[in-house]
VEXDREN-2710 file (C-alpha; in Angstrom, 1 decimal):
% VEXDREN-2710
k/r/px/py/pz
1/MET/217.7/7.1/291.6
2/ASP/217.2/3.8/289.7
3/TYR/217.3/4.9/286.1
4/LYS/216.8/1.5/284.6
5/MET/213.6/1.2/282.5
6/LYS/212.2/-1.9/280.8
7/HIS/211.5/-2.2/277.1
8/TRP/212.6/1.2/275.7
9/VAL/210.8/2.1/272.4
10/LEU/212.7/4.4/270.2
11/LEU/210.8/6.7/267.9
12/LEU/212.7/8.5/265.2
13/VAL/211.4/11.4/263.0
14/VAL/213.9/12.5/260.3
15/SER/213.4/15.3/257.9
16/PHE/214.9/16.1/254.5
17/VAL/214.0/18.5/251.7
18/PHE/213.1/17.1/248.3
19/LEU/214.2/19.4/245.5
20/SER/213.5/18.5/241.8
21/GLY/214.9/19.7/238.4
22/LYS/187.8/33.5/252.7
23/ASN/184.9/34.9/253.9
24/GLN/183.8/33.9/257.4
25/ASN/180.8/31.6/257.2
26/SER/177.9/31.2/259.6
27/VAL/177.5/27.8/261.2
28/THR/174.7/25.8/262.6
29/LYS/175.1/23.3/265.4
30/LEU/173.5/19.9/265.7
31/LYS/171.8/18.9/268.9
32/GLY/174.3/17.4/271.3
33/TYR/177.1/19.7/270.3
34/ASP/176.6/22.9/272.1
35/ASN/180.0/22.7/273.8
36/ASP/182.0/24.8/271.4
37/ALA/185.3/23.6/273.0
38/MET/184.7/20.2/271.4
39/GLU/184.5/21.5/267.9
40/SER/182.8/18.3/267.1
41/VAL/180.3/19.0/264.3
42/LEU/180.0/22.5/263.0
43/LEU/178.2/22.6/259.7
44/ASP/178.5/25.5/257.3
45/ALA/175.0/26.8/256.6
46/ASP/175.8/28.0/253.0
47/THR/177.3/24.5/252.2
48/LEU/174.2/22.8/253.5
49/ASN/172.0/25.0/251.3
50/THR/174.2/24.5/248.2
51/PHE/175.0/20.8/248.1
52/PRO/172.1/18.2/248.3
53/PHE/174.6/15.4/249.0
54/VAL/175.8/17.2/252.1
55/LYS/172.2/17.6/253.3
56/GLU/171.6/13.9/252.8
57/ARG/174.7/13.0/254.9
58/VAL/173.8/15.4/257.7
59/ALA/170.3/13.9/257.9
60/LYS/172.0/10.5/258.4
61/ILE/174.2/11.9/261.1
62/LYS/171.2/13.3/262.9
63/GLU/169.4/10.0/262.7
64/ALA/172.4/8.2/264.0
65/LEU/172.6/10.5/267.0
66/GLN/169.1/9.5/268.1
67/GLN/170.0/5.8/268.3
68/PRO/170.9/4.0/271.5
69/ARG/174.4/3.6/270.0
70/PRO/175.0/6.9/268.2
71/VAL/177.2/5.6/265.5
72/LEU/177.1/6.2/261.7
73/LEU/177.6/2.7/260.4
74/TYR/180.1/1.8/257.6
75/ALA/178.7/3.2/254.4
76/ASP/180.5/1.2/251.8
77/SER/179.2/-2.2/250.5
78/ILE/180.4/-5.0/252.9
79/THR/180.2/-8.7/253.1
80/GLN/178.2/-10.6/255.7
81/GLN/181.4/-11.3/257.6
82/GLN/182.3/-7.6/257.8
83/SER/178.8/-6.8/258.9
84/LEU/179.0/-9.3/261.7
85/ALA/182.4/-7.9/262.7
86/GLN/180.8/-4.4/263.0
87/ILE/178.0/-5.7/265.1
88/ILE/180.3/-7.6/267.5
89/ALA/182.6/-4.5/267.8
90/LEU/179.7/-2.2/268.5
91/SER/178.3/-4.6/271.2
92/ASP/181.6/-4.3/273.1
93/SER/181.3/-1.8/276.0
94/VAL/185.0/-1.0/276.1
95/PHE/185.2/-0.4/272.3
96/THR/182.2/1.9/272.5
97/GLN/183.1/3.8/275.7
98/PHE/183.5/7.1/273.9
99/LEU/180.0/7.3/272.4
100/PHE/178.7/9.8/274.9
101/ASP/180.1/12.8/276.7
102/THR/181.0/11.7/280.2
103/ALA/179.6/14.9/281.8
104/THR/176.4/15.6/279.9
105/ARG/175.6/12.2/278.3
106/PHE/175.1/13.9/275.0
107/PRO/175.8/11.6/272.1
108/LEU/179.1/12.3/270.3
109/ARG/179.4/11.9/266.6
110/ASN/181.1/8.6/265.8
111/GLU/181.5/6.8/262.5
112/VAL/182.9/3.4/261.4
113/PHE/185.5/4.2/258.8
114/GLY/186.8/0.8/258.0
115/ILE/186.3/-3.0/258.4
116/TYR/189.4/-4.9/257.2
117/PRO/190.5/-8.6/257.3
118/ALA/193.0/-8.7/260.1
119/ARG/196.7/-9.5/259.5
120/GLU/199.3/-11.0/261.7
121/SER/200.6/-7.4/262.3
122/ASP/197.2/-6.7/263.9
123/MET/197.4/-9.5/266.4
124/ALA/200.3/-8.2/268.6
125/GLY/199.6/-9.0/272.3
126/ILE/196.7/-11.3/271.7
127/LYS/197.2/-14.5/273.8
128/MET/194.0/-16.5/273.2
129/GLY/193.7/-18.8/270.3
130/TYR/192.2/-17.6/266.9
131/ASN/192.0/-18.5/263.3
132/LEU/193.3/-15.4/261.4
133/ALA/190.8/-16.0/258.5
134/ASN/188.0/-15.3/261.0
135/CYS/189.4/-12.1/262.3
136/TYR/188.6/-8.5/261.3
137/ARG/189.9/-5.0/262.2
138/VAL/187.1/-2.5/262.9
139/GLU/188.1/1.2/263.0
140/MET/185.8/3.9/264.4
141/TYR/186.4/7.7/264.5
142/ASN/185.1/10.1/267.1
143/TYR/184.8/13.6/265.6
144/ALA/184.3/15.3/268.9
145/LEU/187.4/13.8/270.6
146/ASN/189.5/13.3/267.5
147/ASN/189.9/9.8/268.7
148/THR/190.3/6.5/266.8
149/SER/189.0/3.3/268.4
150/VAL/190.2/0.0/267.0
151/ALA/188.7/-3.5/267.7
152/ILE/190.2/-6.8/266.6
153/VAL/187.1/-9.1/266.2
154/ASP/186.9/-12.9/265.8
155/ILE/183.6/-13.5/264.1
156/ALA/183.7/-17.3/264.7
157/GLN/184.1/-16.9/268.4
158/GLN/182.0/-13.7/268.3
159/LEU/184.6/-12.0/270.5
160/VAL/186.5/-8.8/270.6
161/LEU/190.1/-10.1/271.0
162/ASN/191.7/-6.7/271.5
163/ARG/190.8/-3.1/271.5
164/PHE/192.9/0.1/271.7
165/TYR/192.6/3.8/271.3
166/LEU/194.7/6.3/269.4
167/ASN/194.2/9.9/270.7
168/GLN/194.4/12.8/268.3
169/SER/194.5/10.4/265.4
170/GLN/192.3/9.7/262.4
171/PRO/191.8/6.4/260.6
172/GLY/192.0/5.8/256.8
173/LEU/188.9/7.0/254.9
174/SER/186.2/4.8/253.5
175/LYS/185.5/5.1/249.7
176/SER/182.2/7.0/250.5
177/LEU/184.1/9.6/252.5
178/ILE/186.7/9.9/249.7
179/THR/183.9/10.5/247.2
180/LEU/182.3/13.0/249.5
181/ALA/185.5/15.0/249.8
182/THR/186.0/15.0/246.1
183/GLN/182.3/16.1/245.5
184/ILE/182.7/19.0/247.8
185/ALA/185.9/20.1/246.1
186/ILE/184.7/19.9/242.5
187/GLU/181.4/21.6/243.3
188/SER/183.0/24.5/245.2
189/PRO/183.1/27.7/243.2
190/GLU/186.6/28.6/244.6
191/VAL/188.0/25.4/243.0
192/GLN/186.3/26.0/239.6
193/THR/187.5/29.7/239.6
194/ALA/191.1/28.8/240.4
195/LEU/191.2/26.1/237.7
196/GLY/189.2/28.0/235.1
197/PHE/186.9/24.9/234.6
198/LYS/184.8/22.4/236.6
199/PRO/186.9/19.3/237.3
200/GLY/185.5/15.8/237.3
201/GLN/185.8/13.0/239.9
202/LYS/188.6/11.3/237.9
203/ASP/190.6/14.6/237.9
204/ALA/191.1/14.5/241.7
205/LEU/194.4/13.0/243.0
206/MET/195.3/12.0/246.5
207/ALA/191.7/12.5/247.7
208/SER/192.1/9.9/250.5
209/THR/195.2/11.4/252.0
210/LYS/194.8/13.4/255.2
211/THR/196.2/17.0/255.3
212/SER/196.7/19.9/257.6
213/LEU/196.6/23.7/257.4
214/ASN/198.5/25.5/260.1
215/ARG/197.1/28.4/262.1
216/THR/193.6/26.8/261.8
217/ARG/191.6/24.3/263.7
218/CYS/193.2/21.8/261.3
219/GLU/196.6/22.6/262.8
220/ARG/195.3/21.6/266.2
221/SER/194.2/18.3/264.7
222/ARG/190.7/18.8/265.8
223/HIS/189.0/18.4/262.4
224/LEU/189.3/15.8/259.7
225/TYR/190.9/17.3/256.6
226/VAL/191.8/15.9/253.2
227/ALA/193.0/17.6/250.1
228/PRO/191.8/16.4/246.7
229/THR/194.4/17.8/244.3
230/PHE/194.1/18.8/240.7
231/VAL/197.0/19.2/238.3
232/LYS/197.0/22.0/235.7
233/GLY/200.1/22.4/233.6
234/ASP/203.2/22.5/235.9
235/LYS/201.1/23.4/239.0
236/ALA/198.8/21.5/241.4
237/LEU/195.8/23.0/243.1
238/TRP/195.1/21.7/246.6
239/ALA/191.5/21.8/247.6
240/ILE/191.5/21.5/251.4
241/VAL/188.2/20.0/252.5
242/ASP/187.0/19.8/256.1
243/LEU/185.0/16.5/256.5
244/THR/184.0/17.5/260.0
245/ASP/182.1/20.6/258.8
246/HIS/181.6/19.3/255.2
247/ARG/183.1/22.4/253.5
248/LEU/186.0/23.7/251.5
249/VAL/188.3/25.7/253.8
250/GLY/190.8/26.9/251.2
251/VAL/192.8/26.3/248.0
252/ARG/196.6/26.4/247.6
253/TRP/198.9/26.1/244.6
254/THR/202.2/24.2/244.4
255/ASN/204.7/23.9/241.6
256/VAL/205.2/20.4/240.4
257/GLY/207.6/20.9/237.5
258/THR/207.5/19.4/234.0
259/THR/205.5/16.2/233.7
260/GLY/207.6/13.1/233.0
261/ALA/206.5/10.0/231.2
262/ALA/203.7/8.0/233.0
263/ALA/204.6/4.8/234.7
264/PRO/203.0/1.6/233.6
265/MET/199.5/1.4/235.1
266/ILE/198.6/-1.4/237.4
267/THR/195.1/-2.2/238.5
268/GLU/193.9/-2.9/242.0
269/ARG/192.6/-6.3/240.8
270/ARG/196.0/-7.3/239.6
271/LEU/197.6/-6.2/242.8
272/GLN/195.1/-8.2/244.8
273/ASP/196.0/-11.3/242.9
274/ASP/199.7/-10.6/243.1
275/LYS/202.3/-12.4/245.0
276/ILE/202.7/-9.3/247.2
277/THR/199.4/-10.0/248.8
278/SER/199.4/-13.7/249.2
279/CYS/203.0/-14.0/250.5
280/TYR/203.9/-10.8/252.2
281/CYS/200.7/-9.1/253.4
282/GLU/198.8/-12.1/254.8
283/LYS/201.6/-13.9/256.6
284/GLU/205.1/-13.3/258.0
285/GLN/208.2/-14.5/256.2
286/LYS/211.3/-15.8/257.9
287/LEU/214.8/-14.6/257.0
288/ALA/218.1/-16.1/258.2
289/ARG/221.4/-14.8/256.7
290/ASN/224.9/-13.8/257.9
291/GLY/224.1/-14.6/261.5
292/TRP/220.9/-12.6/261.5
293/ASP/217.4/-14.1/262.1
294/MET/214.1/-12.3/261.8
295/LYS/210.6/-12.3/260.6
296/TYR/209.1/-9.7/258.2
297/MET/205.8/-8.8/256.6
298/LEU/204.0/-5.9/254.9
299/THR/201.5/-4.2/257.2
300/SER/198.3/-2.3/256.4
301/SER/199.8/1.1/257.0
302/ASP/203.2/0.8/258.7
303/GLY/205.3/-0.3/255.8
304/LEU/207.6/-3.3/256.0
305/ARG/207.8/-4.5/259.6
306/ILE/210.6/-6.7/261.0
307/THR/210.1/-8.6/264.3
308/ASP/212.0/-10.9/266.6
309/VAL/215.4/-9.8/265.2
310/LEU/218.4/-11.8/266.5
311/PHE/222.1/-11.6/265.8
312/ASN/224.1/-14.8/266.5
313/GLY/221.2/-15.9/268.7
314/VAL/221.1/-12.8/270.8
315/PRO/217.8/-10.7/270.7
316/VAL/218.3/-7.3/269.2
317/LEU/214.9/-5.9/268.2
318/ARG/211.4/-6.7/269.1
319/SER/210.2/-4.8/266.0
320/ALA/210.9/-1.9/263.7
321/LYS/208.6/-0.3/261.1
322/LEU/207.9/2.9/259.1
323/VAL/204.8/4.4/260.7
324/ASP/204.2/7.6/258.6
325/TRP/205.4/10.1/256.2
326/HIS/204.7/13.7/257.2
327/VAL/205.1/15.8/254.1
328/SER/205.0/19.7/254.2
329/TYR/204.8/21.8/251.0
330/SER/204.8/25.3/252.5
331/GLY/207.0/27.1/255.0
332/THR/204.4/29.8/255.4
333/ASP/200.9/28.3/255.1
334/GLY/201.9/25.0/256.6
335/PHE/200.0/22.5/254.5
336/GLY/200.8/19.0/253.2
337/TYR/200.0/15.4/253.7
338/SER/200.2/12.6/256.2
339/ASP/201.1/9.5/254.1
340/ALA/201.0/5.8/255.0
341/VAL/202.7/3.0/253.1
342/GLY/201.8/-0.6/253.1
343/CYS/199.8/-3.4/251.4
344/PRO/197.9/-2.8/248.2
345/TYR/194.5/-3.9/249.3
346/PHE/192.2/-3.7/252.4
347/SER/194.7/-1.1/253.5
348/GLN/194.9/2.4/254.8
349/ALA/198.1/3.0/252.8
350/ALA/198.1/6.0/250.5
351/VAL/201.2/4.7/248.6
352/VAL/201.2/0.9/248.2
353/ALA/203.9/-1.8/247.8
354/TRP/204.9/-1.9/244.2
355/GLU/206.9/-5.1/244.2
356/ILE/207.9/-7.9/246.6
357/PRO/210.5/-7.2/249.3
358/LYS/214.1/-7.6/248.0
359/VAL/217.0/-9.2/249.8
360/MET/220.3/-8.1/248.4
361/ASP/224.0/-8.2/249.2
362/LEU/225.4/-5.1/251.0
363/LEU/228.6/-4.0/249.4
364/ASP/231.3/-1.5/250.5
365/GLU/233.1/0.8/248.1
366/GLU/235.5/-1.9/247.1
367/LYS/232.5/-4.2/246.3
368/ASN/233.2/-6.5/249.3
369/LYS/230.2/-8.2/250.8
370/ILE/229.8/-6.7/254.3
371/GLY/226.2/-7.7/255.0
372/PHE/222.8/-7.7/253.4
373/VAL/219.8/-5.4/252.6
374/LEU/216.1/-5.9/253.1
375/GLU/214.3/-3.3/250.8
376/GLN/210.8/-2.4/249.9
377/THR/209.5/-0.1/247.2
378/TYR/206.2/1.8/247.4
379/ARG/204.7/3.7/244.5
380/SER/201.5/5.5/243.4
381/GLU/199.9/4.1/240.3
382/GLY/200.5/7.4/238.3
383/TRP/204.2/7.9/239.3
384/PRO/206.2/9.8/238.0
385/THR/203.5/12.2/237.1
386/PRO/202.7/15.0/239.6
387/CYS/201.0/14.3/242.9
388/ASN/202.2/10.6/242.8
389/TYR/204.8/9.2/245.1
390/ASN/207.7/6.8/245.1
391/TYR/209.2/5.7/248.5
392/LYS/211.9/3.2/249.4
393/GLN/212.2/1.6/252.8
394/ARG/215.5/-0.1/253.6
395/TYR/217.0/-2.2/256.4
396/GLU/220.8/-2.8/256.3
397/PHE/222.3/-5.7/258.4
398/TYR/226.1/-5.9/258.7
399/ASN/228.2/-9.0/259.3
400/ASP/229.6/-7.5/262.5
401/GLY/226.2/-7.0/264.2
402/ARG/225.5/-3.3/263.2
403/PHE/222.2/-2.4/261.5
404/ARG/220.7/0.7/259.9
405/VAL/217.0/1.7/259.4
406/SER/216.4/4.1/256.5
407/CYS/214.0/5.3/253.8
408/ALA/213.9/7.7/250.9
409/SER/211.4/9.7/248.7
410/LEU/212.2/9.5/245.0
411/GLU/210.5/12.4/243.2
412/ARG/208.0/14.0/242.6
413/GLY/205.0/14.2/244.9
414/GLY/202.7/17.3/245.1
415/GLY/205.4/20.0/244.8
416/ASN/209.1/20.5/244.2
417/THR/210.0/22.1/247.5
418/GLY/208.6/19.6/250.0
419/THR/210.0/18.6/253.4
420/TYR/209.6/14.9/254.0
421/ARG/209.6/13.6/257.6
422/PRO/209.4/9.8/257.9
423/VAL/208.5/8.4/261.3
424/PHE/210.1/5.1/262.4
425/ARG/209.1/3.1/265.5
426/ILE/212.0/0.9/266.7
427/ALA/211.4/-1.3/269.8
428/PHE/214.6/-2.9/271.2
429/ALA/214.7/-6.4/272.7
430/GLY/215.7/-7.1/276.3
431/GLU/214.1/-6.8/279.7
432/GLN/216.4/-4.1/281.1
433/ASN/217.2/-1.3/278.7
434/ASN/219.0/2.0/279.4
435/PHE/219.3/5.0/277.2
436/TYR/222.1/7.6/277.2
437/GLU/222.8/10.9/275.4
438/TYR/226.4/12.2/274.7
439/ASN/227.2/15.7/276.0
440/ASN/230.2/17.4/277.5
441/ALA/232.4/14.4/276.8
442/THR/230.2/12.1/279.0
443/TRP/227.3/9.8/278.6
444/ASN/224.2/11.1/280.5
445/ALA/221.4/8.6/281.3
446/TRP/217.8/9.4/280.6
447/THR/215.7/8.7/283.6
448/THR/212.4/9.7/282.2
449/GLU/210.6/9.7/278.8
450/LYS/211.8/12.6/276.7
451/TRP/212.7/13.8/273.2
452/ARG/215.7/15.4/271.6
453/GLU/216.4/17.1/268.3
454/GLN/219.6/16.6/266.3
455/ASN/220.3/20.2/265.6
456/ALA/223.4/22.3/264.8
457/THR/224.6/22.3/268.4
458/ALA/224.2/18.6/269.0
459/ALA/227.2/16.9/270.5
460/PHE/228.8/13.8/269.0
461/THR/231.5/11.4/270.0
462/PRO/234.7/11.4/267.8
463/GLU/233.1/8.3/266.1
464/GLY/229.9/10.3/265.3
465/TYR/227.6/8.8/268.0
466/MET/224.9/10.9/269.7
467/TYR/223.2/8.2/271.8
468/LYS/223.7/4.7/273.1
469/LEU/221.4/2.1/274.4
470/THR/222.4/-0.8/276.7
471/THR/220.6/-4.0/277.4
472/ASN/221.1/-7.0/279.6
473/THR/222.9/-8.7/276.7
474/GLY/225.0/-5.8/275.3
475/GLY/223.9/-2.6/273.5
476/TYR/224.3/-0.3/270.6
477/PHE/225.7/3.1/269.8
478/ILE/223.3/5.3/267.7
479/GLU/224.7/7.3/264.9
480/PRO/222.3/9.9/263.3
481/GLY/222.6/10.6/259.6
482/LYS/224.7/13.6/258.7
483/GLY/225.3/12.8/255.1
484/GLN/228.1/10.3/255.9
485/PHE/226.5/7.2/254.4
486/LYS/227.2/8.1/250.7
487/ASP/223.7/7.1/249.6
488/GLY/222.5/10.6/248.6
489/GLY/221.4/11.6/252.1
490/ARG/222.4/15.1/253.3
491/GLY/221.6/14.8/256.9
492/ASP/218.5/14.0/258.9
493/PHE/218.0/16.7/261.6
494/SER/216.1/14.0/263.4
495/PHE/213.9/14.1/266.4
496/VAL/214.4/11.1/268.8
497/TYR/211.6/10.2/271.2
498/VAL/212.2/7.5/273.9
499/THR/209.3/6.0/275.7
500/LYS/208.9/3.3/278.3
501/HIS/206.9/0.3/277.0
502/ASP/203.6/-0.4/278.9
503/ASN/202.7/-4.1/278.6
504/LYS/199.1/-3.3/279.5
505/ARG/198.6/-1.0/276.5
506/ASP/199.1/-1.4/272.7
507/GLU/201.4/1.6/272.2
508/GLY/201.9/1.1/268.5
509/GLU/202.9/-2.5/268.4
510/SER/199.9/-3.2/266.2
511/ASP/199.3/-1.3/262.9
512/LEU/198.9/2.5/263.5
513/VAL/196.8/4.9/261.6
514/THR/198.5/8.1/260.4
515/ILE/199.4/10.1/263.6
516/GLY/199.2/13.8/264.2
517/PRO/199.4/16.7/261.7
518/CYS/201.5/16.6/258.7
519/CYS/203.2/19.9/258.7
520/ASN/204.6/20.9/262.0
521/THR/208.3/21.8/261.8
522/ASP/209.0/21.2/265.5
523/TYR/208.8/18.2/267.7
524/HIS/205.0/18.1/267.5
525/GLN/204.8/15.1/265.2
526/GLY/201.8/13.4/266.7
527/LEU/203.5/10.8/268.9
528/LYS/201.2/11.0/271.9
529/ASN/200.0/7.4/271.5
530/LEU/203.4/5.9/271.6
END
């Protein structure tokens, strides 16, 4: 059997534990949603009777379902250019192919969640000419199919340059949806009873971050859930809100520990005017050092991405980036967050770039220069207070051609016993790549797409290698983290997923929304689109 496969894409999910110092409701169904298997729009009758703002939204949904294009349009204030981008995208028959059920022709509930200025990281695979200043990224969510449709639109040419679909994935929320989730939370009696008072809009933290709740529909990633969070003393109350059904589905407490001093606040306006935006979000930078050449930039939601990486003129990587953080705060209830990191404006990132990327010398224990580091810090505005995050993303490039991709969470988040699982996407260069796993003292070739867990029984070579990848120009041994790098890491217990790249599809080369549920402890990490 010919086991050679072109363009391997390596997906790595590592996990580490951070440790610091119901009554059943009746439902009513909207017309067009009488197939219960779709779970597309079930609306809680009590909620509808209680909250006028939910009634108003449901009326708009019903009205949209009667239109020739059953789409709830973007609800936030937009420019004329964004409005034109939305019109062009919705006029594209491929982008809108999921507006109706294929069997019954019933309209499916769709909503435009975001219209953003496109970045270079959105333009992967586009061959025709364009002026980036005229391009926008339009994101639409299908509640029935739990499907995200993305269109890259050129408003000057009035064309859709690219479109792709992310199954079982949900885009970043618009400001109006964030406000809606917070309203549902603060008006719900369960939240007020648990806190002992009625909170305000400004009390809600992390209201835009998607969540999950295991052993519910949320676990199966069929509904859109977020969790506005309220801090009281040394605890945080998670109000888990279902934005598909427009209702509170439960509350959960986590311990956050003693509050530290607040970090200096930084406004969105200041971030938009900052050098981060103009130099690192809107265009790629080039980096040449110690025999290495590459380009890098901050993406909308996939962290700091490196592309076209060469060592001594030989291609090594097509790209590498940090797709997601899957954060779980409970081993029993299974709830937490799916976080994205990236640019500070027009972005889906829950935790944004705090400073410009740093390039530093890489030193060994004797302080000898053995390479260099490319590092990016992401931080919530309120860090280090509870329910705010501080992440670091780090690429290490050695003078001998080795490289390392890593990241870290630095206190404190929404609880003090969380498990953090970063998701990396690493696409190797070369037209003929082969992947091998070490076992029984031999290297065994993978002939199909598969995944493997680094567990207690995993086999390693005497040098500590678990995998290797060969290309038509050489190759690499792959050494998982086991606490050997002397940087505070205690071992990854990583999942590795290897897929064959399809040139006809965008399989994560462009910016990705948060993928899959946050809180699964097994290999189900939402990588179906890759």
